[in-house]
PyMOL Python script that loads the backbone (N, CA, C, O; Angstrom):
from pymol import cmd

cmd.read_pdbstr("""\
ATOM      1  N   UNK A   1     -43.513-112.100 -51.367  1.00  0.00           N
ATOM      2  CA  UNK A   1     -44.334-112.922 -52.210  1.00  0.00           C
ATOM      3  C   UNK A   1     -45.639-113.279 -51.507  1.00  0.00           C
ATOM      4  O   UNK A   1     -46.710-113.141 -52.100  1.00  0.00           O
ATOM      5  N   UNK A   2     -45.574-113.738 -50.246  1.00  0.00           N
ATOM      6  CA  UNK A   2     -46.794-114.076 -49.519  1.00  0.00           C
ATOM      7  C   UNK A   2     -47.624-112.828 -49.232  1.00  0.00           C
ATOM      8  O   UNK A   2     -48.854-112.868 -49.283  1.00  0.00           O
ATOM      9  N   UNK A   3     -46.954-111.729 -48.933  1.00  0.00           N
ATOM     10  CA  UNK A   3     -47.682-110.485 -48.674  1.00  0.00           C
ATOM     11  C   UNK A   3     -48.486-110.070 -49.912  1.00  0.00           C
ATOM     12  O   UNK A   3     -49.652-109.692 -49.802  1.00  0.00           O
ATOM     13  N   UNK A   4     -47.865-110.143 -51.073  1.00  0.00           N
ATOM     14  CA  UNK A   4     -48.539-109.777 -52.313  1.00  0.00           C
ATOM     15  C   UNK A   4     -49.751-110.681 -52.552  1.00  0.00           C
ATOM     16  O   UNK A   4     -50.823-110.206 -52.928  1.00  0.00           O
ATOM     17  N   UNK A   5     -49.575-111.958 -52.335  1.00  0.00           N
ATOM     18  CA  UNK A   5     -50.672-112.905 -52.522  1.00  0.00           C
ATOM     19  C   UNK A   5     -51.815-112.604 -51.549  1.00  0.00           C
ATOM     20  O   UNK A   5     -52.984-112.608 -51.936  1.00  0.00           O
ATOM     21  N   UNK A   6     -51.471-112.345 -50.292  1.00  0.00           N
ATOM     22  CA  UNK A   6     -52.494-112.033 -49.285  1.00  0.00           C
ATOM     23  C   UNK A   6     -53.237-110.757 -49.649  1.00  0.00           C
ATOM     24  O   UNK A   6     -54.462-110.699 -49.546  1.00  0.00           O
ATOM     25  N   UNK A   7     -52.513-109.752 -50.066  1.00  0.00           N
ATOM     26  CA  UNK A   7     -53.159-108.484 -50.440  1.00  0.00           C
ATOM     27  C   UNK A   7     -54.061-108.649 -51.661  1.00  0.00           C
ATOM     28  O   UNK A   7     -55.157-108.091 -51.705  1.00  0.00           O
ATOM     29  N   UNK A   8     -53.600-109.412 -52.647  1.00  0.00           N
ATOM     30  CA  UNK A   8     -54.429-109.661 -53.833  1.00  0.00           C
ATOM     31  C   UNK A   8     -55.715-110.396 -53.471  1.00  0.00           C
ATOM     32  O   UNK A   8     -56.748-110.221 -54.117  1.00  0.00           O
ATOM     33  N   UNK A   9     -55.636-111.218 -52.432  1.00  0.00           N
ATOM     34  CA  UNK A   9     -56.810-111.962 -51.971  1.00  0.00           C
ATOM     35  C   UNK A   9     -57.726-111.076 -51.118  1.00  0.00           C
ATOM     36  O   UNK A   9     -58.837-111.477 -50.774  1.00  0.00           O
ATOM     37  N   UNK A  10     -57.251-109.868 -50.779  1.00  0.00           N
ATOM     38  CA  UNK A  10     -58.058-108.950 -49.977  1.00  0.00           C
ATOM     39  C   UNK A  10     -58.174-109.360 -48.519  1.00  0.00           C
ATOM     40  O   UNK A  10     -59.173-109.056 -47.866  1.00  0.00           O
ATOM     41  N   UNK A  11     -57.175-110.041 -48.007  1.00  0.00           N
ATOM     42  CA  UNK A  11     -57.191-110.539 -46.632  1.00  0.00           C
ATOM     43  C   UNK A  11     -56.196-109.773 -45.768  1.00  0.00           C
ATOM     44  O   UNK A  11     -55.202-109.242 -46.264  1.00  0.00           O
ATOM     45  N   UNK A  12     -56.478-109.726 -44.478  1.00  0.00           N
ATOM     46  CA  UNK A  12     -55.582-109.069 -43.523  1.00  0.00           C
ATOM     47  C   UNK A  12     -54.620-110.099 -42.922  1.00  0.00           C
ATOM     48  O   UNK A  12     -54.835-111.307 -43.018  1.00  0.00           O
ATOM     49  N   UNK A  13     -53.572-109.593 -42.311  1.00  0.00           N
ATOM     50  CA  UNK A  13     -52.648-110.485 -41.606  1.00  0.00           C
ATOM     51  C   UNK A  13     -53.366-111.207 -40.481  1.00  0.00           C
ATOM     52  O   UNK A  13     -53.105-112.384 -40.232  1.00  0.00           O
ATOM     53  N   UNK A  14     -54.263-110.517 -39.804  1.00  0.00           N
ATOM     54  CA  UNK A  14     -55.012-111.128 -38.703  1.00  0.00           C
ATOM     55  C   UNK A  14     -55.873-112.280 -39.216  1.00  0.00           C
ATOM     56  O   UNK A  14     -55.928-113.341 -38.594  1.00  0.00           O
ATOM     57  N   UNK A  15     -56.540-112.075 -40.341  1.00  0.00           N
ATOM     58  CA  UNK A  15     -57.367-113.127 -40.931  1.00  0.00           C
ATOM     59  C   UNK A  15     -56.505-114.349 -41.255  1.00  0.00           C
ATOM     60  O   UNK A  15     -56.853-115.480 -40.917  1.00  0.00           O
ATOM     61  N   UNK A  16     -55.377-114.096 -41.915  1.00  0.00           N
ATOM     62  CA  UNK A  16     -54.491-115.188 -42.314  1.00  0.00           C
ATOM     63  C   UNK A  16     -53.937-115.914 -41.088  1.00  0.00           C
ATOM     64  O   UNK A  16     -53.874-117.144 -41.067  1.00  0.00           O
ATOM     65  N   UNK A  17     -53.545-115.166 -40.085  1.00  0.00           N
ATOM     66  CA  UNK A  17     -53.007-115.774 -38.867  1.00  0.00           C
ATOM     67  C   UNK A  17     -54.034-116.692 -38.215  1.00  0.00           C
ATOM     68  O   UNK A  17     -53.693-117.794 -37.784  1.00  0.00           O
ATOM     69  N   UNK A  18     -55.267-116.255 -38.140  1.00  0.00           N
ATOM     70  CA  UNK A  18     -56.314-117.093 -37.544  1.00  0.00           C
ATOM     71  C   UNK A  18     -56.546-118.352 -38.353  1.00  0.00           C
ATOM     72  O   UNK A  18     -56.716-119.432 -37.787  1.00  0.00           O
ATOM     73  N   UNK A  19     -56.555-118.226 -39.676  1.00  0.00           N
ATOM     74  CA  UNK A  19     -56.765-119.396 -40.535  1.00  0.00           C
ATOM     75  C   UNK A  19     -55.616-120.396 -40.414  1.00  0.00           C
ATOM     76  O   UNK A  19     -55.810-121.596 -40.608  1.00  0.00           O
ATOM     77  N   UNK A  20     -54.437-119.906 -40.098  1.00  0.00           N
ATOM     78  CA  UNK A  20     -53.251-120.766 -40.033  1.00  0.00           C
ATOM     79  C   UNK A  20     -52.835-121.112 -38.606  1.00  0.00           C
ATOM     80  O   UNK A  20     -51.790-121.725 -38.386  1.00  0.00           O
ATOM     81  N   UNK A  21     -53.654-120.717 -37.647  1.00  0.00           N
ATOM     82  CA  UNK A  21     -53.360-120.933 -36.222  1.00  0.00           C
ATOM     83  C   UNK A  21     -51.950-120.477 -35.846  1.00  0.00           C
ATOM     84  O   UNK A  21     -51.176-121.211 -35.232  1.00  0.00           O
ATOM     85  N   UNK A  22     -51.647-119.233 -36.239  1.00  0.00           N
ATOM     86  CA  UNK A  22     -50.390-118.607 -35.845  1.00  0.00           C
ATOM     87  C   UNK A  22     -50.690-117.164 -35.461  1.00  0.00           C
ATOM     88  O   UNK A  22     -51.792-116.674 -35.710  1.00  0.00           O
ATOM     89  N   UNK A  23     -49.747-116.495 -34.872  1.00  0.00           N
ATOM     90  CA  UNK A  23     -49.976-115.116 -34.451  1.00  0.00           C
ATOM     91  C   UNK A  23     -49.853-114.153 -35.634  1.00  0.00           C
ATOM     92  O   UNK A  23     -49.197-114.453 -36.633  1.00  0.00           O
ATOM     93  N   UNK A  24     -50.486-113.013 -35.501  1.00  0.00           N
ATOM     94  CA  UNK A  24     -50.369-111.968 -36.520  1.00  0.00           C
ATOM     95  C   UNK A  24     -48.929-111.505 -36.600  1.00  0.00           C
ATOM     96  O   UNK A  24     -48.446-111.174 -37.682  1.00  0.00           O
ATOM     97  N   UNK A  25     -48.239-111.476 -35.475  1.00  0.00           N
ATOM     98  CA  UNK A  25     -46.833-111.081 -35.455  1.00  0.00           C
ATOM     99  C   UNK A  25     -45.988-112.032 -36.287  1.00  0.00           C
ATOM    100  O   UNK A  25     -45.079-111.601 -36.998  1.00  0.00           O
ATOM    101  N   UNK A  26     -46.283-113.320 -36.201  1.00  0.00           N
ATOM    102  CA  UNK A  26     -45.541-114.295 -37.004  1.00  0.00           C
ATOM    103  C   UNK A  26     -45.786-114.067 -38.483  1.00  0.00           C
ATOM    104  O   UNK A  26     -44.845-114.096 -39.277  1.00  0.00           O
ATOM    105  N   UNK A  27     -47.046-113.838 -38.871  1.00  0.00           N
ATOM    106  CA  UNK A  27     -47.355-113.557 -40.275  1.00  0.00           C
ATOM    107  C   UNK A  27     -46.583-112.322 -40.729  1.00  0.00           C
ATOM    108  O   UNK A  27     -45.976-112.326 -41.800  1.00  0.00           O
ATOM    109  N   UNK A  28     -46.604-111.275 -39.924  1.00  0.00           N
ATOM    110  CA  UNK A  28     -45.894-110.046 -40.258  1.00  0.00           C
ATOM    111  C   UNK A  28     -44.398-110.297 -40.429  1.00  0.00           C
ATOM    112  O   UNK A  28     -43.787-109.810 -41.380  1.00  0.00           O
ATOM    113  N   UNK A  29     -43.815-111.055 -39.507  1.00  0.00           N
ATOM    114  CA  UNK A  29     -42.380-111.333 -39.573  1.00  0.00           C
ATOM    115  C   UNK A  29     -42.020-112.186 -40.787  1.00  0.00           C
ATOM    116  O   UNK A  29     -40.958-112.002 -41.382  1.00  0.00           O
ATOM    117  N   UNK A  30     -42.892-113.111 -41.154  1.00  0.00           N
ATOM    118  CA  UNK A  30     -42.657-113.920 -42.358  1.00  0.00           C
ATOM    119  C   UNK A  30     -42.722-113.028 -43.590  1.00  0.00           C
ATOM    120  O   UNK A  30     -41.847-113.085 -44.453  1.00  0.00           O
ATOM    121  N   UNK A  31     -43.765-112.204 -43.667  1.00  0.00           N
ATOM    122  CA  UNK A  31     -43.926-111.331 -44.830  1.00  0.00           C
ATOM    123  C   UNK A  31     -42.791-110.327 -44.978  1.00  0.00           C
ATOM    124  O   UNK A  31     -42.408-109.987 -46.098  1.00  0.00           O
ATOM    125  N   UNK A  32     -42.256-109.856 -43.876  1.00  0.00           N
ATOM    126  CA  UNK A  32     -41.195-108.846 -43.939  1.00  0.00           C
ATOM    127  C   UNK A  32     -39.803-109.454 -44.088  1.00  0.00           C
ATOM    128  O   UNK A  32     -38.824-108.731 -44.271  1.00  0.00           O
ATOM    129  N   UNK A  33     -39.716-110.780 -44.008  1.00  0.00           N
ATOM    130  CA  UNK A  33     -38.421-111.437 -44.143  1.00  0.00           C
ATOM    131  C   UNK A  33     -37.635-111.528 -42.861  1.00  0.00           C
ATOM    132  O   UNK A  33     -36.477-111.945 -42.877  1.00  0.00           O
ATOM    133  N   UNK A  34     -38.237-111.145 -41.742  1.00  0.00           N
ATOM    134  CA  UNK A  34     -37.549-111.229 -40.456  1.00  0.00           C
ATOM    135  C   UNK A  34     -37.526-112.654 -39.924  1.00  0.00           C
ATOM    136  O   UNK A  34     -36.709-112.994 -39.068  1.00  0.00           O
ATOM    137  N   UNK A  35     -38.432-113.486 -40.438  1.00  0.00           N
ATOM    138  CA  UNK A  35     -38.537-114.873 -40.001  1.00  0.00           C
ATOM    139  C   UNK A  35     -38.676-115.763 -41.226  1.00  0.00           C
ATOM    140  O   UNK A  35     -39.498-115.500 -42.104  1.00  0.00           O
ATOM    141  N   UNK A  36     -37.881-116.803 -41.282  1.00  0.00           N
ATOM    142  CA  UNK A  36     -37.996-117.768 -42.368  1.00  0.00           C
ATOM    143  C   UNK A  36     -39.064-118.781 -41.987  1.00  0.00           C
ATOM    144  O   UNK A  36     -38.948-119.452 -40.961  1.00  0.00           O
ATOM    145  N   UNK A  37     -40.106-118.896 -42.811  1.00  0.00           N
ATOM    146  CA  UNK A  37     -41.188-119.822 -42.472  1.00  0.00           C
ATOM    147  C   UNK A  37     -40.784-121.271 -42.726  1.00  0.00           C
ATOM    148  O   UNK A  37     -39.938-121.566 -43.571  1.00  0.00           O
ATOM    149  N   UNK A  38     -41.411-122.156 -41.976  1.00  0.00           N
ATOM    150  CA  UNK A  38     -41.222-123.571 -42.246  1.00  0.00           C
ATOM    151  C   UNK A  38     -42.019-123.929 -43.500  1.00  0.00           C
ATOM    152  O   UNK A  38     -42.871-123.158 -43.939  1.00  0.00           O
ATOM    153  N   UNK A  39     -41.747-125.072 -44.058  1.00  0.00           N
ATOM    154  CA  UNK A  39     -42.507-125.539 -45.208  1.00  0.00           C
ATOM    155  C   UNK A  39     -43.983-125.667 -44.838  1.00  0.00           C
ATOM    156  O   UNK A  39     -44.856-125.324 -45.635  1.00  0.00           O
ATOM    157  N   UNK A  40     -44.261-126.153 -43.640  1.00  0.00           N
ATOM    158  CA  UNK A  40     -45.645-126.279 -43.179  1.00  0.00           C
ATOM    159  C   UNK A  40     -46.316-124.907 -43.100  1.00  0.00           C
ATOM    160  O   UNK A  40     -47.473-124.767 -43.497  1.00  0.00           O
ATOM    161  N   UNK A  41     -45.605-123.891 -42.593  1.00  0.00           N
ATOM    162  CA  UNK A  41     -46.155-122.528 -42.538  1.00  0.00           C
ATOM    163  C   UNK A  41     -46.557-122.059 -43.933  1.00  0.00           C
ATOM    164  O   UNK A  41     -47.659-121.546 -44.130  1.00  0.00           O
ATOM    165  N   UNK A  42     -45.663-122.237 -44.892  1.00  0.00           N
ATOM    166  CA  UNK A  42     -45.923-121.795 -46.268  1.00  0.00           C
ATOM    167  C   UNK A  42     -47.108-122.544 -46.847  1.00  0.00           C
ATOM    168  O   UNK A  42     -47.982-121.936 -47.466  1.00  0.00           O
ATOM    169  N   UNK A  43     -47.150-123.848 -46.656  1.00  0.00           N
ATOM    170  CA  UNK A  43     -48.259-124.644 -47.177  1.00  0.00           C
ATOM    171  C   UNK A  43     -49.587-124.196 -46.577  1.00  0.00           C
ATOM    172  O   UNK A  43     -50.578-124.067 -47.295  1.00  0.00           O
ATOM    173  N   UNK A  44     -49.617-123.956 -45.260  1.00  0.00           N
ATOM    174  CA  UNK A  44     -50.846-123.508 -44.614  1.00  0.00           C
ATOM    175  C   UNK A  44     -51.291-122.147 -45.142  1.00  0.00           C
ATOM    176  O   UNK A  44     -52.475-121.923 -45.392  1.00  0.00           O
ATOM    177  N   UNK A  45     -50.333-121.247 -45.307  1.00  0.00           N
ATOM    178  CA  UNK A  45     -50.657-119.901 -45.790  1.00  0.00           C
ATOM    179  C   UNK A  45     -51.176-119.947 -47.222  1.00  0.00           C
ATOM    180  O   UNK A  45     -52.162-119.286 -47.545  1.00  0.00           O
ATOM    181  N   UNK A  46     -50.524-120.720 -48.076  1.00  0.00           N
ATOM    182  CA  UNK A  46     -50.970-120.839 -49.461  1.00  0.00           C
ATOM    183  C   UNK A  46     -52.367-121.453 -49.535  1.00  0.00           C
ATOM    184  O   UNK A  46     -53.216-120.990 -50.296  1.00  0.00           O
ATOM    185  N   UNK A  47     -52.594-122.489 -48.747  1.00  0.00           N
ATOM    186  CA  UNK A  47     -53.903-123.135 -48.741  1.00  0.00           C
ATOM    187  C   UNK A  47     -54.977-122.165 -48.256  1.00  0.00           C
ATOM    188  O   UNK A  47     -56.054-122.092 -48.848  1.00  0.00           O
ATOM    189  N   UNK A  48     -54.699-121.426 -47.197  1.00  0.00           N
ATOM    190  CA  UNK A  48     -55.670-120.471 -46.663  1.00  0.00           C
ATOM    191  C   UNK A  48     -56.010-119.397 -47.688  1.00  0.00           C
ATOM    192  O   UNK A  48     -57.138-118.906 -47.729  1.00  0.00           O
ATOM    193  N   UNK A  49     -55.040-119.037 -48.510  1.00  0.00           N
ATOM    194  CA  UNK A  49     -55.240-117.990 -49.513  1.00  0.00           C
ATOM    195  C   UNK A  49     -55.742-118.541 -50.846  1.00  0.00           C
ATOM    196  O   UNK A  49     -55.938-117.790 -51.802  1.00  0.00           O
ATOM    197  N   UNK A  50     -55.947-119.844 -50.900  1.00  0.00           N
ATOM    198  CA  UNK A  50     -56.490-120.447 -52.111  1.00  0.00           C
ATOM    199  C   UNK A  50     -55.497-120.577 -53.240  1.00  0.00           C
ATOM    200  O   UNK A  50     -55.881-120.646 -54.408  1.00  0.00           O
ATOM    201  N   UNK A  51     -54.219-120.611 -52.898  1.00  0.00           N
ATOM    202  CA  UNK A  51     -53.173-120.746 -53.911  1.00  0.00           C
ATOM    203  C   UNK A  51     -52.512-122.104 -53.754  1.00  0.00           C
ATOM    204  O   UNK A  51     -52.344-122.593 -52.636  1.00  0.00           O
ATOM    205  N   UNK A  52     -52.145-122.704 -54.852  1.00  0.00           N
ATOM    206  CA  UNK A  52     -51.445-123.976 -54.808  1.00  0.00           C
ATOM    207  C   UNK A  52     -49.950-123.769 -54.699  1.00  0.00           C
ATOM    208  O   UNK A  52     -49.447-122.661 -54.888  1.00  0.00           O
ATOM    209  N   UNK A  53     -49.254-124.831 -54.395  1.00  0.00           N
ATOM    210  CA  UNK A  53     -47.794-124.760 -54.295  1.00  0.00           C
ATOM    211  C   UNK A  53     -47.181-124.356 -55.631  1.00  0.00           C
ATOM    212  O   UNK A  53     -46.105-123.759 -55.655  1.00  0.00           O
ATOM    213  N   UNK A  54     -47.844-124.668 -56.739  1.00  0.00           N
ATOM    214  CA  UNK A  54     -47.335-124.272 -58.055  1.00  0.00           C
ATOM    215  C   UNK A  54     -47.189-122.762 -58.156  1.00  0.00           C
ATOM    216  O   UNK A  54     -46.347-122.277 -58.912  1.00  0.00           O
ATOM    217  N   UNK A  55     -47.988-122.012 -57.414  1.00  0.00           N
ATOM    218  CA  UNK A  55     -47.900-120.547 -57.429  1.00  0.00           C
ATOM    219  C   UNK A  55     -46.503-120.083 -57.061  1.00  0.00           C
ATOM    220  O   UNK A  55     -46.040-119.067 -57.580  1.00  0.00           O
ATOM    221  N   UNK A  56     -45.819-120.802 -56.178  1.00  0.00           N
ATOM    222  CA  UNK A  56     -44.483-120.391 -55.767  1.00  0.00           C
ATOM    223  C   UNK A  56     -43.486-120.494 -56.896  1.00  0.00           C
ATOM    224  O   UNK A  56     -42.435-119.855 -56.856  1.00  0.00           O
ATOM    225  N   UNK A  57     -43.802-121.298 -57.912  1.00  0.00           N
ATOM    226  CA  UNK A  57     -42.897-121.468 -59.051  1.00  0.00           C
ATOM    227  C   UNK A  57     -43.133-120.425 -60.138  1.00  0.00           C
ATOM    228  O   UNK A  57     -42.195-120.015 -60.822  1.00  0.00           O
ATOM    229  N   UNK A  58     -44.381-119.997 -60.299  1.00  0.00           N
ATOM    230  CA  UNK A  58     -44.702-119.109 -61.408  1.00  0.00           C
ATOM    231  C   UNK A  58     -45.130-117.707 -60.990  1.00  0.00           C
ATOM    232  O   UNK A  58     -45.064-116.777 -61.793  1.00  0.00           O
ATOM    233  N   UNK A  59     -45.566-117.546 -59.743  1.00  0.00           N
ATOM    234  CA  UNK A  59     -45.975-116.239 -59.258  1.00  0.00           C
ATOM    235  C   UNK A  59     -47.441-115.950 -59.541  1.00  0.00           C
ATOM    236  O   UNK A  59     -48.093-116.662 -60.305  1.00  0.00           O
ATOM    237  N   UNK A  60     -47.952-114.889 -58.910  1.00  0.00           N
ATOM    238  CA  UNK A  60     -49.365-114.550 -59.058  1.00  0.00           C
ATOM    239  C   UNK A  60     -49.689-114.127 -60.486  1.00  0.00           C
ATOM    240  O   UNK A  60     -48.916-113.418 -61.129  1.00  0.00           O
ATOM    241  N   UNK A  61     -50.832-114.569 -60.962  1.00  0.00           N
ATOM    242  CA  UNK A  61     -51.275-114.182 -62.293  1.00  0.00           C
ATOM    243  C   UNK A  61     -50.531-114.873 -63.421  1.00  0.00           C
ATOM    244  O   UNK A  61     -50.747-114.562 -64.592  1.00  0.00           O
ATOM    245  N   UNK A  62     -49.662-115.801 -63.081  1.00  0.00           N
ATOM    246  CA  UNK A  62     -48.858-116.461 -64.117  1.00  0.00           C
ATOM    247  C   UNK A  62     -49.305-117.890 -64.388  1.00  0.00           C
ATOM    248  O   UNK A  62     -48.879-118.492 -65.374  1.00  0.00           O
ATOM    249  N   UNK A  63     -50.159-118.442 -63.527  1.00  0.00           N
ATOM    250  CA  UNK A  63     -50.506-119.832 -63.756  1.00  0.00           C
ATOM    251  C   UNK A  63     -51.795-120.239 -63.170  1.00  0.00           C
ATOM    252  O   UNK A  63     -52.194-121.397 -63.299  1.00  0.00           O
TER     253      UNK A  63
END
""", "prot")
cmd.dss("prot")
cmd.show_as("cartoon", "prot")
cmd.util.cbc("prot")
cmd.orient("prot")
């Protein structure tokens, strides 16, 4: 879900990692499901990508 949102925004994992003060490896692991993100991680990523928390309920292009 986060990977799709990031790609739709035209951003790289490196860009997102820098905006969220986390490593690119962490972003990759979250996107691939190897790491469960904290609520704070998700909030930071959504904010950096310009999406609200409501997006998690309805998905991209739905709200």
